[in-house]
N, C-alpha and C positions, 0 to 999 in steps of 0.2 A: 575334578568339575563334570558336572552332567554338560549333554549337551545342550538340552534345555535352559540349563542357566547359562552356560555362555551366549544362547543366542540372544536371551535377553537383556546380558550385558550388553554384548555387540549393537544389540537395538539404542539399549539406553544410552551410552556412549555416543552414541552416529547424532543421537537426536540430540545431547548436550549440546555436541560440537556446533551440529546447524544450530542452537540457538545462540551460541556465543557469538558466532558470526551475522546477525541480524542488529536491525536496528529496529528499535519500535520509534514510533513516528511522535515527532518531538516537533514544538513551532520553533522555527527558524534553525534546524540542524545544520551545521556546517561542512558540507560535502569536502572530502582531499579526494587527490585524486589515488591514494590506499586506500579510499575505498569500496575502490572499483577490483574487484580481485578476481576478475572471471577470466580461465584462462587466455582468451586473445586481446584480453587489457595492453594498450600499447602504444606510447605518442614519440615517435620520432619521425624525420623526414624522410622515411622511408616508404611514409602510407599515403597511398594512393585514393583510399576511400575511407569517408568519417563514416564511424559508425558506432552507436550507442541504445545498449539494451541498461534499460532503468534499474530491473533488479527488486522493480518494488512489486510486492504482492498484497491484495486483499485476501483475507480468509474470513473464512464465518465456521468458527467450531464449536461444539456443544456436546457435553456428554450428562444427564443426566434420566432420573426414573420417570416415569409417563405421569407419575403424580408430582414431584418436581415441575417437570415440564410445563402441566394444565396451569399450573399456581404461578408461574415464572411469566412476567412482562419484561421486563429490562434486559435485552439483551446486548446491552451496550458492552461490554467485557467480553461479550464469544467473539467480536467481531473486529479486526485486526488488520493497520495498515500499518507494513512490515518492507524495510531494506533489506536484503538480501544479498550482501556483500559479495558473495561467492557464486551470484548470478549477473551481476552489475560488471557490463562491460564499456569500457569508452577504447575508441580506435581514434587518433587524431596525429595530424603531422608534426603539430607543437602543442606549445601548455595552453597558446591563446584562446587555439581550436578546442583545445581538451576543456578548459573551463567555460566559452558557452556552450557546452554540450552538458558540464554540469550544472549549469543552470537550469536546463531542462531539465534536466533529472531532478532539481530542485521544485520547478512548476510540478512536473511527474509526481511527486511524493505527496506534494499539499493536495494534488487534484485529487492523489486516490484517499486523502485523511478525508477531505471532502467529502466522498460520496461512499466511503465508511460510515460518514456521520449521516448524509440521508438515507441509507442500509438501516441502522440503527433506528432512527427515526420512523419508519416504514414500520418496521418490524414492532417497534412501542404502539403504532397507531393502530396495528391492524391484527396484535396476536390476540386472542379469544380465548378463554377460558378452555373450551373444548375443540383447538384448533388442530390439527394434525404436526406432524414434526415437520413436514415436506411443505407446512404452509408461506415460508421464506424463500422459497426456488424464485417465485415469478418475480417478488419484488429485487430478487440480490441479481437475477438474471437482465431485469431491465435496466439496473442501476450502474451495474457492468456495462453494458454494452453503450447508455449515455457517458458514461465514463472515457470506455475508447474512444468514441465517436468526436469528442472532445481533443482530446489527447491527439488523436490525430489529425484532429485540424492546425491545433497549436502546433505541433511538428511541423506539418506543412507550412501555414504563414509567417511560422517566424524563421522557415529556411533553416532548419535545425539550431535554431538558436543564433542564427547570426544575424536575423533582425529584433535585436536587445529588447526595442521602446516596443516592439506587440507583445514579445515575451514579458516584460517586464508590467504592461497595464494590462495584461491578462491574468498573471500572478497577482496582482493588485484584487481584484474580482473574487480570484480562488479567494485568498486570504479573507476579503470580506465574509463569505458567505460562510469558512467557519466559523467565524467569532459569531455569526448569528447563529448558526447551532450548538452553539457551548453548551447547551443542557443534553446535547448528543457524543461528546467524548466518551474515549474507552473506560473512564472513572467516574464518570459523570452520573447523577440520578436523575429522569426526565421529571420537569415537573408532571404534578396529575393532571390529568382535564379536569376545565369546570365544571 
């Protein structure tokens, strides 16, 4: 086997394994402690510091010719909201604390899908026939900054999920906004402008 072929095989294998350990956003995904497979995940009484890394990733990826790009308006399928189990970490003293952190990650996953939909909408509304391939960058950067600001605020206001009423109230708002942007789900085709 040639070195080039072996290298390609390793890349493909690595890519397949990383895809296997990810979860594409879907409504009401039921997280379990076993989903948090980052190296530092631990639930035991010896932990004195609470830690959560959501493992949620917003991704925009496309590969097409210039001609295809020119005539493509709907980029919904190119924007993904993914939970990466290998990057997700929970450190908590007990299962009750872990459940509160999981509720926070559920919120973050839905918040990220909301912003994926907002990105899809911005791309759809602002893509022109002769747009440059980098046209999306300002919209993507703006939406990521907004998402991060809201996420930080909710982590803080809910005291990392300890204030469950605040988290639940904010989560309901996010779910309502997701539903309002139903035309911008990953598999959806937006309605044409009148």
